[in-house]
MIDOSE-1310 file (N, C-alpha, C; in nm, 2 decimals, decimal comma, always signed):
residues 249
xxxx	+5,48/-5,93/-12,06/+5,35/-5,94/-11,98/+5,23/-5,96/-12,08; +5,14/-6,05/-12,04/+5,03/-6,08/-12,13/+4,94/-5,96/-12,14; +4,87/-5,95/-12,26/+4,79/-5,84/-12,29/+4,67/-5,83/-12,19; +4,62/-5,95/-12,16/+4,50/-5,96/-12,06/+4,54/-6,05/-11,94
xxxx	+4,61/-5,99/-11,85/+4,67/-6,07/-11,74/+4,56/-6,14/-11,66; +4,44/-6,08/-11,65/+4,34/-6,15/-11,57/+4,30/-6,28/-11,62; +4,31/-6,30/-11,76/+4,28/-6,43/-11,82/+4,37/-6,54/-11,77; +4,50/-6,50/-11,77/+4,60/-6,60/-11,72/+4,57/-6,64/-11,57
xxxx	+4,53/-6,54/-11,49/+4,50/-6,56/-11,35/+4,38/-6,66/-11,34; +4,28/-6,63/-11,43/+4,16/-6,72/-11,42/+4,19/-6,86/-11,46; +4,28/-6,88/-11,56/+4,32/-7,02/-11,60/+4,39/-7,09/-11,49; +4,48/-7,01/-11,42/+4,55/-7,07/-11,30/+4,45/-7,11/-11,19
xxxx	+4,35/-7,03/-11,17/+4,25/-7,06/-11,06/+4,18/-7,19/-11,10; +4,14/-7,20/-11,23/+4,07/-7,32/-11,27/+4,15/-7,45/-11,26; +4,28/-7,43/-11,29/+4,37/-7,55/-11,28/+4,38/-7,59/-11,13; +4,38/-7,50/-11,04/+4,40/-7,53/-10,90/+4,27/-7,59/-10,84
xxxx	+4,15/-7,53/-10,88/+4,03/-7,59/-10,83/+3,99/-7,72/-10,89; +4,04/-7,75/-11,01/+4,01/-7,87/-11,07/+4,08/-7,99/-11,01; +4,18/-7,96/-10,92/+4,25/-8,07/-10,85/+4,20/-8,08/-10,71; +4,10/-8,16/-10,68/+4,04/-8,17/-10,55/+4,14/-8,24/-10,45
xxxx	+4,11/-8,21/-10,32/+4,19/-8,27/-10,21/+4,17/-8,42/-10,21; +4,05/-8,47/-10,24/+4,02/-8,61/-10,24/+4,03/-8,66/-10,38; +4,10/-8,77/-10,40/+4,11/-8,83/-10,53/+4,05/-8,97/-10,53; +4,05/-9,04/-10,64/+4,00/-9,17/-10,66/+4,10/-9,24/-10,75
xxxx	+4,19/-9,32/-10,69/+4,29/-9,38/-10,77/+4,30/-9,53/-10,75; +4,38/-9,60/-10,84/+4,40/-9,74/-10,82/+4,48/-9,78/-10,70; +4,58/-9,70/-10,65/+4,65/-9,73/-10,53/+4,55/-9,73/-10,41; +4,46/-9,63/-10,41/+4,36/-9,62/-10,30/+4,27/-9,74/-10,30
xxxx	+4,23/-9,78/-10,42/+4,14/-9,90/-10,44/+4,21/-10,02/-10,38; +4,34/-10,04/-10,41/+4,42/-10,15/-10,36/+4,43/-10,15/-10,21; +4,45/-10,03/-10,16/+4,46/-10,02/-10,01/+4,33/-10,07/-9,94; +4,22/-10,02/-10,00/+4,09/-10,06/-9,95/+4,06/-10,21/-9,96
xxxx	+4,10/-10,27/-10,08/+4,08/-10,41/-10,10/+4,16/-10,50/-10,00; +4,29/-10,46/-9,98/+4,37/-10,53/-9,90/+4,33/-10,52/-9,75; +4,29/-10,40/-9,71/+4,25/-10,38/-9,57/+4,13/-10,45/-9,53; +4,04/-10,49/-9,63/+3,91/-10,55/-9,61/+3,93/-10,71/-9,61
xxxx	+4,04/-10,76/-9,64/+4,06/-10,90/-9,65/+4,03/-10,98/-9,52; +4,07/-10,93/-9,41/+4,04/-11,00/-9,28/+3,89/-11,02/-9,26; +3,81/-10,93/-9,32/+3,66/-10,94/-9,30/+3,60/-11,02/-9,41; +3,67/-11,05/-9,52/+3,61/-11,11/-9,63/+3,56/-11,26/-9,60
xxxx	+3,64/-11,33/-9,52/+3,61/-11,47/-9,49/+3,47/-11,47/-9,41; +3,45/-11,38/-9,32/+3,32/-11,38/-9,25/+3,21/-11,35/-9,34; +3,23/-11,26/-9,43/+3,13/-11,22/-9,53/+3,09/-11,34/-9,62; +3,20/-11,42/-9,66/+3,18/-11,54/-9,74/+3,09/-11,64/-9,67
xxxx	+3,12/-11,66/-9,54/+3,05/-11,76/-9,46/+2,90/-11,72/-9,45; +2,88/-11,59/-9,42/+2,75/-11,53/-9,41/+2,67/-11,55/-9,54; +2,74/-11,53/-9,66/+2,68/-11,55/-9,79/+2,64/-11,70/-9,81; +2,73/-11,79/-9,77/+2,69/-11,93/-9,78/+2,56/-11,96/-9,70
xxxx	+2,56/-11,91/-9,58/+2,44/-11,93/-9,49/+2,31/-11,87/-9,56; +2,33/-11,75/-9,62/+2,21/-11,69/-9,68/+2,17/-11,78/-9,80; +2,26/-11,83/-9,88/+2,23/-11,92/-9,99/+2,15/-12,04/-9,95; +2,19/-12,10/-9,83/+2,12/-12,22/-9,78/+1,97/-12,18/-9,74
xxxx	+1,96/-12,07/-9,67/+1,83/-12,02/-9,62/+1,74/-11,98/-9,74; +1,80/-11,92/-9,84/+1,72/-11,87/-9,96/+1,66/-11,99/-10,03; +1,74/-12,09/-10,07/+1,69/-12,20/-10,14/+1,59/-12,28/-10,06; +1,61/-12,29/-9,93/+1,52/-12,36/-9,84/+1,39/-12,29/-9,83
xxxx	+1,39/-12,16/-9,85/+1,27/-12,08/-9,84/+1,19/-12,08/-9,97; +1,25/-12,14/-10,08/+1,17/-12,16/-10,20/+1,23/-12,08/-10,32; +1,34/-12,00/-10,30/+1,40/-11,93/-10,41/+1,49/-12,02/-10,49; +1,50/-11,99/-10,62/+1,59/-12,06/-10,70/+1,73/-12,01/-10,68
xxxx	+1,82/-12,08/-10,74/+1,96/-12,04/-10,73/+1,98/-11,90/-10,80; +1,92/-11,89/-10,91/+1,93/-11,76/-10,98/+1,87/-11,65/-10,90; +1,75/-11,67/-10,84/+1,68/-11,57/-10,76/+1,77/-11,53/-10,64; +1,83/-11,63/-10,58/+1,91/-11,60/-10,46/+2,03/-11,52/-10,50
xxxx	+2,09/-11,55/-10,62/+2,21/-11,47/-10,67/+2,17/-11,33/-10,70; +2,06/-11,31/-10,77/+2,01/-11,18/-10,81/+1,98/-11,10/-10,68; +1,92/-11,16/-10,58/+1,89/-11,09/-10,46/+2,02/-11,04/-10,39; +2,12/-11,12/-10,39/+2,25/-11,08/-10,32/+2,32/-10,98/-10,40
xxxx	+2,30/-10,98/-10,54/+2,37/-10,88/-10,62/+2,30/-10,75/-10,62; +2,17/-10,74/-10,59/+2,09/-10,62/-10,60/+2,06/-10,56/-10,47; +2,00/-10,64/-10,38/+1,97/-10,59/-10,25/+2,10/-10,57/-10,17; +2,18/-10,67/-10,17/+2,32/-10,67/-10,11/+2,31/-10,62/-9,97
xxxx	+2,24/-10,69/-9,89/+2,23/-10,66/-9,74/+2,20/-10,79/-9,67; +2,30/-10,84/-9,59/+2,28/-10,96/-9,53/+2,16/-10,97/-9,43; +2,15/-10,86/-9,35/+2,04/-10,86/-9,25/+1,90/-10,85/-9,32; +1,89/-10,77/-9,42/+1,76/-10,75/-9,49/+1,73/-10,88/-9,57
xxxx	+1,82/-10,94/-9,64/+1,80/-11,06/-9,72/+1,76/-11,17/-9,63; +1,83/-11,19/-9,52/+1,80/-11,30/-9,43/+1,66/-11,29/-9,37; +1,63/-11,17/-9,33/+1,50/-11,14/-9,27/+1,39/-11,17/-9,37; +1,42/-11,13/-9,50/+1,32/-11,14/-9,60/+1,29/-11,29/-9,63
xxxx	+1,39/-11,37/-9,65/+1,37/-11,51/-9,68/+1,31/-11,58/-9,57; +1,34/-11,54/-9,44/+1,28/-11,60/-9,33/+1,13/-11,57/-9,33; +1,10/-11,45/-9,37/+0,96/-11,41/-9,38/+0,88/-11,49/-9,49; +0,95/-11,50/-9,60/+0,89/-11,58/-9,71/+0,87/-11,72/-9,67
xxxx	+0,96/-11,78/-9,59/+0,94/-11,92/-9,55/+0,83/-11,93/-9,45; +0,79/-11,82/-9,38/+0,68/-11,82/-9,29/+0,55/-11,78/-9,36; +0,56/-11,75/-9,49/+0,44/-11,71/-9,56/+0,42/-11,57/-9,59; +0,52/-11,49/-9,57/+0,50/-11,34/-9,59/+0,48/-11,31/-9,74
xxxx	+0,41/-11,20/-9,76/+0,38/-11,16/-9,90/+0,48/-11,06/-9,95; +0,46/-11,01/-10,07/+0,55/-10,91/-10,13/+0,56/-10,78/-10,05; +0,44/-10,74/-10,01/+0,44/-10,61/-9,93/+0,53/-10,62/-9,81; +0,51/-10,72/-9,73/+0,59/-10,74/-9,61/+0,74/-10,75/-9,64
xxxx	+0,77/-10,82/-9,75/+0,91/-10,84/-9,79/+0,98/-10,71/-9,82; +0,91/-10,63/-9,91/+0,96/-10,50/-9,95/+0,97/-10,41/-9,83; +0,88/-10,41/-9,74/+0,88/-10,32/-9,62/+1,00/-10,36/-9,53; +1,02/-10,49/-9,52/+1,13/-10,54/-9,44/+1,27/-10,49/-9,49
xxxx	+1,28/-10,50/-9,62/+1,41/-10,46/-9,69/+1,43/-10,31/-9,67; +1,32/-10,23/-9,69/+1,33/-10,08/-9,67/+1,36/-10,05/-9,53; +1,30/-10,12/-9,43/+1,32/-10,09/-9,29/+1,47/-10,12/-9,25; +1,52/-10,23/-9,28/+1,65/-10,27/-9,24/+1,76/-10,20/-9,32
xxxx	+1,73/-10,15/-9,44/+1,83/-10,08/-9,52/+1,83/-9,93/-9,50; +1,74/-9,88/-9,41/+1,73/-9,74/-9,40/+1,86/-9,68/-9,34; +1,93/-9,76/-9,27/+2,06/-9,71/-9,21/+2,16/-9,66/-9,32; +2,14/-9,71/-9,44/+2,24/-9,67/-9,55/+2,22/-9,52/-9,58
xxxx	+2,11/-9,47/-9,55/+2,09/-9,32/-9,57/+2,19/-9,25/-9,49; +2,21/-9,29/-9,36/+2,30/-9,23/-9,27/+2,44/-9,26/-9,31; +2,47/-9,38/-9,36/+2,60/-9,42/-9,40/+2,65/-9,32/-9,52; +2,56/-9,31/-9,61/+2,59/-9,22/-9,73/+2,61/-9,08/-9,69
xxxx	+2,53/-9,03/-9,60/+2,54/-8,89/-9,55/+2,68/-8,87/-9,48; +2,72/-8,97/-9,41/+2,85/-8,96/-9,34/+2,97/-8,96/-9,44; +2,95/-9,02/-9,55/+3,05/-9,03/-9,65/+3,05/-8,91/-9,75; +2,94/-8,83/-9,74/+2,92/-8,72/-9,84/+3,04/-8,63/-9,85
xxxx	+3,10/-8,58/-9,73/+3,22/-8,50/-9,75/+3,34/-8,56/-9,82; +3,34/-8,69/-9,82/+3,45/-8,76/-9,88/+3,42/-8,79/-10,03; +3,31/-8,86/-10,05/+3,27/-8,90/-10,19/+3,22/-8,78/-10,27; +3,18/-8,67/-10,20/+3,13/-8,56/-10,27/+3,22/-8,50/-10,37
xxxx	+3,35/-8,52/-10,35/+3,45/-8,46/-10,44/+3,49/-8,56/-10,55; +3,43/-8,68/-10,55/+3,46/-8,78/-10,66/+3,35/-8,76/-10,77; +3,38/-8,82/-10,88/+3,28/-8,81/-10,99/+3,15/-8,88/-10,95; +3,04/-8,86/-11,02/+2,92/-8,92/-10,99/+2,93/-9,08/-11,01
xxxx	+3,00/-9,12/-11,12/+3,01/-9,26/-11,14/+3,09/-9,33/-11,03; +3,20/-9,26/-10,98/+3,28/-9,31/-10,88/+3,21/-9,32/-10,74; +3,13/-9,21/-10,72/+3,06/-9,20/-10,59/+2,95/-9,31/-10,58; +2,87/-9,32/-10,69/+2,75/-9,40/-10,68/+2,79/-9,55/-10,69
xxxx	+2,90/-9,58/-10,76/+2,94/-9,72/-10,77/+3,00/-9,76/-10,63; +3,06/-9,67/-10,56/+3,11/-9,70/-10,42/+3,00/-9,72/-10,33; +2,89/-9,64/-10,34/+2,78/-9,65/-10,25/+2,70/-9,78/-10,28; +2,70/-9,82/-10,41/+2,63/-9,95/-10,44/+2,70/-10,06/-10,37
xxxx	+2,83/-10,06/-10,35/+2,90/-10,17/-10,29/+2,92/-10,15/-10,14; +2,85/-10,05/-10,09/+2,87/-10,01/-9,94/+2,79/-10,11/-9,86; +2,86/-10,16/-9,75/+2,80/-10,25/-9,65/+2,85/-10,20/-9,51; +2,79/-10,27/-9,41/+2,82/-10,23/-9,28/+2,97/-10,24/-9,25
xxxx	+3,03/-10,35/-9,29/+3,18/-10,37/-9,25/+3,27/-10,27/-9,32; +3,25/-10,25/-9,45/+3,34/-10,17/-9,52/+3,32/-10,02/-9,49; +3,19/-9,99/-9,45/+3,16/-9,85/-9,41/+3,24/-9,82/-9,28; +3,24/-9,91/-9,18/+3,32/-9,88/-9,06/+3,47/-9,88/-9,09
xxxx	+3,51/-9,97/-9,18/+3,65/-9,97/-9,22/+3,69/-9,84/-9,29; +3,61/-9,79/-9,38/+3,64/-9,67/-9,45/+3,64/-9,55/-9,36; +3,54/-9,54/-9,27/+3,54/-9,43/-9,18/+3,66/-9,42/-9,09; +3,70/-9,54/-9,04/+3,82/-9,55/-8,96/+3,95/-9,51/-9,04
xxxx	+3,96/-9,55/-9,16/+4,07/-9,52/-9,24/+4,07/-9,37/-9,27; +3,95/-9,31/-9,30/+3,94/-9,17/-9,32/+3,99/-9,09/-9,20; +3,95/-9,13/-9,08/+3,98/-9,06/-8,96/+4,14/-9,07/-8,94; +4,20/-9,17/-8,99/+4,34/-9,19/-8,98/+4,42/-9,12/-9,09
xxxx	+4,35/-9,05/-9,18/+4,42/-8,97/-9,28/+4,41/-9,02/-9,42; +4,33/-9,13/-9,44/+4,31/-9,17/-9,58/+4,23/-9,07/-9,66; +4,29/-9,02/-9,77/+4,22/-8,92/-9,85/+4,17/-8,97/-9,98; +4,20/-9,09/-10,02/+4,17/-9,15/-10,15/+4,03/-9,22/-10,14
xxxx	+3,94/-9,17/-10,21/+3,80/-9,23/-10,21/+3,80/-9,36/-10,27; +3,90/-9,40/-10,35/+3,91/-9,53/-10,40/+3,91/-9,64/-10,30; +3,95/-9,60/-10,17/+3,95/-9,70/-10,06/+3,81/-9,75/-10,04; +3,71/-9,67/-10,05/+3,57/-9,72/-10,03/+3,53/-9,82/-10,13
xxxx	+3,56/-9,79/-10,26/+3,53/-9,88/-10,36/+3,60/-10,01/-10,35; +3,73/-10,00/-10,32/+3,81/-10,12/-10,31/+3,77/-10,21/-10,19; +3,74/-10,15/-10,08/+3,69/-10,24/-9,97/+3,55/-10,29/-10,00; +3,47/-10,22/-10,07/+3,34/-10,27/-10,11/+3,35/-10,39/-10,20
xxxx	+3,44/-10,38/-10,30/+3,46/-10,50/-10,39/+3,51/-10,62/-10,31; +3,59/-10,60/-10,21/+3,64/-10,71/-10,13/+3,53/-10,78/-10,05; +3,42/-10,71/-10,03/+3,30/-10,77/-9,96/+3,20/-10,82/-10,06; +3,18/-10,75/-10,17/+3,08/-10,79/-10,26/+3,11/-10,93/-10,33
xxxx	+3,23/-10,95/-10,37/+3,27/-11,08/-10,44/+3,24/-11,20/-10,35; +3,30/-11,20/-10,22/+3,27/-11,32/-10,14/+3,12/-11,33/-10,10; +3,05/-11,22/-10,09/+2,91/-11,23/-10,06/+2,83/-11,30/-10,17; +2,85/-11,26/-10,29/+2,78/-11,32/-10,40/+2,83/-11,46/-10,42
xxxx	+2,96/-11,48/-10,41/+3,02/-11,62/-10,43/+2,97/-11,71/-10,32; +2,96/-11,66/-10,20/+2,91/-11,74/-10,09/+2,77/-11,78/-10,11; +2,69/-11,69/-10,16/+2,55/-11,72/-10,19/+2,54/-11,83/-10,29; +2,62/-11,83/-10,39/+2,62/-11,93/-10,50/+2,65/-12,07/-10,43
xxxx	+2,76/-12,07/-10,35/+2,80/-12,19/-10,29/+2,69/-12,25/-10,20; +2,63/-12,16/-10,12/+2,53/-12,20/-10,03/+2,41/-12,25/-10,10; +2,37/-12,19/-10,21/+2,26/-12,24/-10,29/+2,28/-12,37/-10,35; +2,40/-12,40/-10,39/+2,44/-12,53/-10,45/+2,45/-12,63/-10,34
xxxx	+2,49/-12,59/-10,22/+2,51/-12,69/-10,11/+2,38/-12,73/-10,05; +2,27/-12,67/-10,09/+2,14/-12,70/-10,02/+2,10/-12,84/-10,04; +2,16/-12,91/-10,14/+2,13/-13,05/-10,15/+2,18/-13,13/-10,04; +2,29/-13,09/-9,98/+2,36/-13,16/-9,87/+2,31/-13,11/-9,73
xxxx	+2,26/-12,99/-9,73/+2,21/-12,94/-9,60/+2,06/-12,90/-9,63; +1,98/-13,00/-9,62/+1,84/-12,98/-9,66/+1,76/-12,89/-9,56; +1,80/-12,89/-9,43/+1,73/-12,81/-9,33/+1,84/-12,73/-9,25; +1,86/-12,60/-9,29/+1,95/-12,52/-9,22/+1,93/-12,51/-9,07
xxxx	+1,80/-12,53/-9,02/+1,77/-12,52/-8,88/+1,85/-12,62/-8,80; +1,89/-12,73/-8,86/+1,96/-12,84/-8,79/+2,10/-12,79/-8,74; +2,16/-12,69/-8,82/+2,28/-12,63/-8,78/+2,27/-12,50/-8,71; +2,14/-12,47/-8,69/+2,12/-12,34/-8,62/+2,14/-12,22/-8,70
xxxx	+2,14/-12,23/-8,84/+2,16/-12,12/-8,93/+2,05/-12,02/-8,93; +1,93/-12,07/-8,89/+1,81/-11,98/-8,89/+1,82/-11,87/-8,78; +1,91/-11,90/-8,69/+1,94/-11,80/-8,58/+2,04/-11,70/-8,61; +2,09/-11,70/-8,73/+2,20/-11,61/-8,77/+2,16/-11,47/-8,77
xxxx	+2,04/-11,44/-8,82/+1,99/-11,30/-8,82/+1,98/-11,24/-8,68; +1,92/-11,32/-8,59/+1,91/-11,28/-8,45/+2,04/-11,25/-8,39; +2,14/-11,34/-8,41/+2,27/-11,32/-8,35/+2,34/-11,19/-8,42; +2,32/-11,18/-8,55/+2,39/-11,06/-8,62/+2,33/-10,93/-8,57
xxxx	+2,20/-10,92/-8,56/+2,13/-10,80/-8,52/+2,16/-10,77/-8,37; +2,17/-10,87/-8,29/+2,20/-10,85/-8,15/+2,34/-10,79/-8,13; +2,43/-10,85/-8,21/+2,57/-10,80/-8,20/+2,58/-10,66/-8,24; +2,51/-10,62/-8,35/+2,52/-10,48/-8,40/+2,45/-10,39/-8,30
xxxx	+2,34/-10,44/-8,24/+2,26/-10,35/-8,15/+2,34/-10,32/-8,02; +2,41/-10,42/-7,97/+2,49/-10,40/-7,85/+2,60/-10,31/-7,87; +2,65/-10,30/-7,99/+2,76/-10,21/-8,02/+2,71/-10,06/-8,02; +2,58/-10,04/-8,03/+2,52/-9,91/-8,04/+2,47/-9,86/-7,90
xxxx	+2,47/-9,95/-7,81/+2,42/-9,91/-7,67/+2,53/-9,82/-7,60; +2,49/-9,70/-7,56/+2,58/-9,61/-7,49/+2,54/-9,60/-7,34; +2,42/-9,62/-7,31/+2,38/-9,61/-7,17/+2,25/-9,69/-7,15; +2,21/-9,71/-7,02/+2,10/-9,79/-6,99/+1,97/-9,74/-7,05
xxxx	+1,96/-9,61/-7,08/+1,84/-9,55/-7,14/+1,82/-9,61/-7,28; +1,93/-9,66/-7,35/+1,91/-9,71/-7,48/+1,84/-9,84/-7,49; +1,82/-9,90/-7,37/+1,74/-10,03/-7,37/+1,59/-10,01/-7,38; +1,55/-9,88/-7,36/+1,40/-9,86/-7,37/+1,35/-9,89/-7,51
xxxx	+1,41/-9,84/-7,62/+1,36/-9,88/-7,75/+1,36/-10,03/-7,78; +1,46/-10,09/-7,72/+1,47/-10,24/-7,74/+1,36/-10,31/-7,67; +1,32/-10,26/-7,55/+1,21/-10,32/-7,48/+1,08/-10,30/-7,55; +1,06/-10,18/-7,60/+0,94/-10,15/-7,68/+0,93/-10,24/-7,80
xxxx	+1,04/-10,25/-7,87/+1,04/-10,33/-8,00/+1,01/-10,48/-7,97; +1,07/-10,53/-7,86/+1,04/-10,67/-7,82/+0,90/-10,70/-7,79; +0,84/-10,61/-7,71/+0,69/-10,62/-7,68/+0,61/-10,62/-7,80; +0,63/-10,52/-7,89/+0,55/-10,51/-8,01/+0,57/-10,63/-8,10
xxxx	+0,70/-10,68/-8,11/+0,72/-10,80/-8,19/+0,64/-10,92/-8,14; +0,64/-10,94/-8,01/+0,56/-11,05/-7,95/+0,42/-11,04/-7,98; +0,36/-10,92/-7,97/+0,22/-10,90/-8,00/+0,19/-10,92/-8,14; +0,27/-10,86/-8,23/+0,24/-10,88/-8,38/+0,26/-11,02/-8,42
xxxx	+0,36/-11,09/-8,37/+0,38/-11,23/-8,41/+0,27/-11,32/-8,36; +0,20/-11,28/-8,26/+0,09/-11,36/-8,20/-0,04/-11,34/-8,28; -0,06/-11,21/-8,32/-0,19/-11,18/-8,38/-0,19/-11,15/-8,52; -0,07/-11,12/-8,58/-0,06/-11,08/-8,72/+0,06/-11,14/-8,78
xxxx	+0,07/-11,27/-8,79/+0,19/-11,34/-8,85/+0,19/-11,31/-9,00; +0,30/-11,35/-9,06/+0,32/-11,34/-9,20/+0,43/-11,24/-9,24; +0,52/-11,22/-9,16/+0,64/-11,14/-9,20/+0,64/-11,00/-9,16; +0,53/-10,95/-9,09/+0,52/-10,81/-9,05/+0,59/-10,78/-8,91
xxxx	+0,63/-10,89/-8,85/+0,68/-10,87/-8,71/+0,80/-10,78/-8,71; +0,90/-10,80/-8,80/+1,02/-10,72/-8,80/+0,99/-10,58/-8,83; +0,90/-10,56/-8,93/+0,86/-10,42/-8,97/+0,80/-10,34/-8,85; +0,70/-10,41/-8,78/+0,64/-10,35/-8,67/+0,73/-10,32/-8,55
xxxx	+0,82/-10,41/-8,52/+0,91/-10,39/-8,41/+1,01/-10,28/-8,45; +1,06/-10,28/-8,57/+1,15/-10,17/-8,61/+1,09/-10,03/-8,60; +0,96/-10,02/-8,65/+0,90/-9,89/-8,64/+0,87/-9,85/-8,49; +0,83/-9,95/-8,41/+0,80/-9,92/-8,27/+0,93/-9,87/-8,20
xxxx	+1,04/-9,95/-8,22/+1,16/-9,91/-8,16/+1,21/-9,77/-8,20; +1,20/-9,74/-8,33/+1,24/-9,61/-8,38/+1,16/-9,50/-8,33; +1,03/-9,52/-8,32/+0,94/-9,41/-8,26/+0,97/-9,39/-8,12; +1,00/-9,50/-8,05/+1,03/-9,49/-7,90/+1,16/-9,41/-7,88
xxxx	+1,26/-9,44/-7,96/+1,38/-9,37/-7,95/+1,37/-9,22/-7,99; +1,29/-9,19/-8,09/+1,26/-9,05/-8,13/+1,19/-8,98/-8,02; +1,09/-9,04/-7,96/+1,01/-8,98/-7,85/+1,10/-8,95/-7,73; +1,19/-9,04/-7,70/+1,28/-9,02/-7,58/+1,38/-8,91/-7,61
xxxx	+1,42/-8,89/-7,74/+1,51/-8,79/-7,77/+1,44/-8,65/-7,76; +1,32/-8,65/-7,81/+1,24/-8,52/-7,80/+1,21/-8,48/-7,66; +1,20/-8,58/-7,57/+1,16/-8,56/-7,43/+1,28/-8,61/-7,34; +1,38/-8,54/-7,32/+1,50/-8,59/-7,25/+1,47/-8,62/-7,10
x	+1,36/-8,57/-7,05/+1,33/-8,60/-6,91/+1,28/-8,74/-6,89
């Protein structure tokens, strides 16, 4: 029997607690990468469209690539370059990105119980690659019993590569598609946001914030053009939804 048995007990406890329920492994990364492949083609096409719009708005190929690699948000980037093409300034562009990317705070909070047991490098690299599609995919996989946090990183890589690659191809193809409006590509943001918004509607009461946002957007676009329309509409819709929640009657 050891002279100090409690020391052996403490060592055993440390070994047990050092092995978390959630791991981050190469097999999990592969599962996430493979599971995201059906969505990768759509992300690639979206990236090509953004590349066309970005260069048409006055960005260089390098600037478009850097924007896709750092901002990494199709809706925010498309709205920003559309604002730049309309004459928006830096302030409106930054506000647009912050407004449209605010949802990632909720995405990250939802993944906290899962990624919270991974290392800081693993967690933050996974969050950097997080997008709408792979967040939904990861949450569904987690609900079905996926315990490997590498799934999030793998599905993120599967989206990030075609997004940046599509941006490059679209930027280069701008010489052959001088005006994206001819193909209706300038409508992509509206279609994308409408599809996302309809998926969030649970009852007829959810249309109230939409109506408020539309009215404010029309007013701001008429009297204060220059890229602030999306920001004002987003704030108005959010405040309307908050007020309705606080006053259920």
